[in-house]
Backbone as CSV, one residue per row, in Angstrom:
resi,resn,N_x,N_y,N_z,CA_x,CA_y,CA_z,C_x,C_y,C_z
1,UNK,-8.046,4.754,40.338,-7.729,5.691,39.268,-8.335,5.148,37.979
2,UNK,-9.048,5.981,37.271,-9.695,5.552,36.037,-8.688,5.551,34.884
3,UNK,-9.076,4.916,33.826,-8.218,4.852,32.642,-7.954,6.250,32.097
4,UNK,-8.970,7.051,32.017,-8.825,8.404,31.491,-7.873,9.238,32.337
5,UNK,-7.986,9.154,33.640,-7.089,9.938,34.503,-5.652,9.426,34.402
6,UNK,-5.470,8.127,34.232,-4.118,7.583,34.053,-3.495,8.077,32.763
7,UNK,-4.287,8.125,31.704,-3.786,8.623,30.421,-3.400,10.091,30.537
8,UNK,-4.267,10.887,31.137,-3.980,12.315,31.289,-2.755,12.559,32.162
9,UNK,-2.596,11.764,33.209,-1.439,11.898,34.096,-0.143,11.648,33.322
10,UNK,-0.152,10.620,32.491,1.043,10.314,31.701,1.297,11.349,30.616
11,UNK,0.254,11.890,30.024,0.421,12.910,28.995,1.039,14.172,29.577
12,UNK,0.653,14.534,30.792,1.208,15.732,31.425,2.698,15.597,31.701
13,UNK,3.198,14.383,31.783,4.620,14.148,32.019,5.462,14.334,30.753
14,UNK,4.821,14.318,29.595,5.538,14.388,28.325,5.832,15.824,27.923
15,UNK,6.901,16.025,27.134,7.171,17.375,26.597,6.066,17.774,25.610
16,UNK,5.919,19.052,25.382,4.826,19.561,24.566,4.866,19.025,23.132
17,UNK,6.058,18.855,22.573,6.145,18.341,21.202,5.589,16.919,21.109
18,UNK,5.834,16.116,22.134,5.306,14.750,22.156,3.801,14.782,22.421
19,UNK,3.342,15.718,23.237,1.911,15.860,23.479,1.178,16.175,22.170
20,UNK,1.812,16.991,21.320,1.228,17.307,20.015,1.117,16.036,19.175
21,UNK,2.128,15.189,19.217,2.086,13.925,18.481,0.983,13.015,19.016
22,UNK,0.820,12.998,20.327,-0.239,12.193,20.936,-1.599,12.699,20.475
23,UNK,-1.771,14.012,20.418,-3.023,14.603,19.954,-3.323,14.173,18.521
24,UNK,-2.323,14.263,17.640,-2.522,13.867,16.246,-2.874,12.389,16.137
25,UNK,-2.217,11.576,16.942,-2.488,10.139,16.899,-3.899,9.827,17.395
26,UNK,-4.332,10.494,18.462,-5.687,10.245,18.958,-6.732,10.706,17.941
27,UNK,-6.462,11.807,17.229,-7.377,12.249,16.176,-7.450,11.229,15.054
28,UNK,-6.297,10.642,14.718,-6.265,9.577,13.714,-7.099,8.389,14.170
29,UNK,-6.929,7.986,15.428,-7.683,6.845,15.946,-9.185,7.114,15.939
30,UNK,-9.580,8.324,16.288,-11.002,8.671,16.292,-11.560,8.587,14.874
31,UNK,-10.839,9.122,13.902,-11.334,9.065,12.522,-11.351,7.629,12.014
32,UNK,-10.374,6.834,12.383,-10.330,5.425,11.977,-11.483,4.657,12.610
33,UNK,-11.764,4.936,13.864,-12.863,4.274,14.548,-14.196,4.651,13.905
34,UNK,-14.318,5.915,13.495,-15.552,6.352,12.839,-15.740,5.614,11.519
35,UNK,-14.663,5.395,10.767,-14.757,4.653,9.505,-15.104,3.194,9.763
36,UNK,-14.474,2.592,10.779,-14.726,1.186,11.096,-16.161,0.977,11.561
37,UNK,-16.667,1.898,12.365,-18.031,1.739,12.863,-19.056,1.969,11.764
38,UNK,-18.672,2.703,10.718,-19.572,2.912,9.587,-19.580,1.705,8.663
39,UNK,-18.630,0.780,8.865,-18.601,-0.446,8.079,-17.691,-0.401,6.872
40,UNK,-16.972,0.683,6.665,-16.046,0.752,5.544,-14.666,1.104,6.056
41,UNK,-13.685,0.560,5.414,-12.300,0.894,5.718,-11.594,1.224,4.423
42,UNK,-10.403,1.745,4.521,-9.618,2.066,3.336,-9.281,0.804,2.549
43,UNK,-9.117,-0.327,3.255,-8.749,-1.571,2.599,-9.886,-2.106,1.735
44,UNK,-11.115,-1.738,2.037,-12.262,-2.248,1.310,-12.664,-1.358,0.142
45,UNK,-11.889,-0.334,-0.128,-12.205,0.546,-1.237,-12.136,-0.248,-2.543
46,UNK,-12.999,0.041,-3.502,-12.976,-0.697,-4.760,-11.634,-0.527,-5.463
47,UNK,-11.151,-1.610,-5.981,-9.851,-1.601,-6.646,-10.046,-1.976,-8.105
48,UNK,-9.213,-1.433,-8.955,-9.223,-1.830,-10.351,-8.448,-3.136,-10.454
49,UNK,-9.150,-4.196,-10.762,-8.513,-5.496,-10.846,-7.923,-5.704,-12.231
50,UNK,-6.798,-6.371,-12.274,-6.173,-6.708,-13.544,-6.793,-7.990,-14.060
51,UNK,-7.164,-7.981,-15.294,-7.768,-9.159,-15.891,-6.743,-9.862,-16.770
52,UNK,-6.667,-11.178,-16.626,-5.744,-11.952,-17.446,-6.140,-11.822,-18.911
53,UNK,-5.154,-11.552,-19.751,-5.398,-11.464,-21.183,-5.893,-10.116,-21.654
54,UNK,-5.948,-9.137,-20.777,-6.480,-7.837,-21.180,-5.529,-7.086,-22.125
55,UNK,-4.276,-7.463,-22.180,-3.302,-6.819,-23.064,-3.060,-7.628,-24.337
56,UNK,-3.848,-8.671,-24.550,-3.663,-9.546,-25.703,-3.760,-8.733,-26.994
57,UNK,-2.759,-8.927,-27.861,-2.740,-8.251,-29.146,-2.129,-6.871,-29.116
58,UNK,-1.733,-6.391,-27.957,-1.190,-5.041,-27.854,0.243,-4.952,-28.375
59,UNK,1.050,-5.970,-28.100,2.461,-5.919,-28.455,2.791,-6.891,-29.585
60,UNK,1.999,-6.925,-30.583,2.229,-7.831,-31.706,3.090,-7.119,-32.737
61,UNK,4.169,-7.765,-33.106,4.999,-7.266,-34.190,5.437,-8.483,-34.997
62,UNK,5.637,-8.333,-36.255,6.047,-9.502,-37.041,7.439,-9.968,-36.620
63,UNK,7.560,-11.262,-36.379,8.841,-11.841,-35.995,9.627,-12.211,-37.248
64,UNK,10.948,-12.076,-37.184,11.743,-12.465,-38.353,11.689,-13.984,-38.555
65,UNK,11.968,-14.420,-39.767,11.925,-15.852,-40.091,12.963,-16.645,-39.301
66,UNK,14.085,-16.024,-38.948,15.152,-16.728,-38.236,15.092,-16.495,-36.718
67,UNK,13.938,-16.243,-36.203,13.778,-15.906,-34.783,14.290,-17.010,-33.865
68,UNK,14.038,-18.276,-34.172,14.415,-19.393,-33.306,15.850,-19.868,-33.514
69,UNK,16.560,-19.329,-34.477,17.930,-19.766,-34.731,18.883,-19.112,-33.733
70,UNK,20.001,-19.806,-33.398,20.970,-19.242,-32.441,21.599,-17.950,-32.970
71,UNK,21.939,-17.077,-32.054,22.584,-15.806,-32.415,24.049,-16.039,-32.747
72,UNK,24.548,-15.274,-33.698,25.953,-15.394,-34.090,26.881,-15.036,-32.929
73,UNK,26.486,-14.105,-32.108,27.326,-13.654,-31.001,27.546,-14.762,-29.959
74,UNK,26.660,-15.756,-29.933,26.735,-16.810,-28.920,27.282,-18.122,-29.471
75,UNK,27.784,-18.133,-30.701,28.273,-19.374,-31.309,29.395,-20.000,-30.500
76,UNK,30.264,-19.197,-29.921,31.409,-19.743,-29.172,30.978,-20.478,-27.906
77,UNK,29.791,-20.225,-27.395,29.307,-20.885,-26.195,28.568,-22.187,-26.491
78,UNK,28.300,-22.468,-27.764,27.552,-23.680,-28.126,28.448,-24.788,-28.582
């Protein structure tokens, strides 16, 4: 018995709704194989890389003079 005939024999045993799922999955595999054989995959798509320091200067606001001093609300814990 060949591989193809074994697959078809098992598919005929399944309910029609599952056969539809098998069809969709095989179509997915065929399209994936076509992409792989062409040498490109979804994982190799160009990505926008984040560059360190690209946001430098964006969130600058003047700090108050007492920025490093303890908060009054936390005095009881010190």
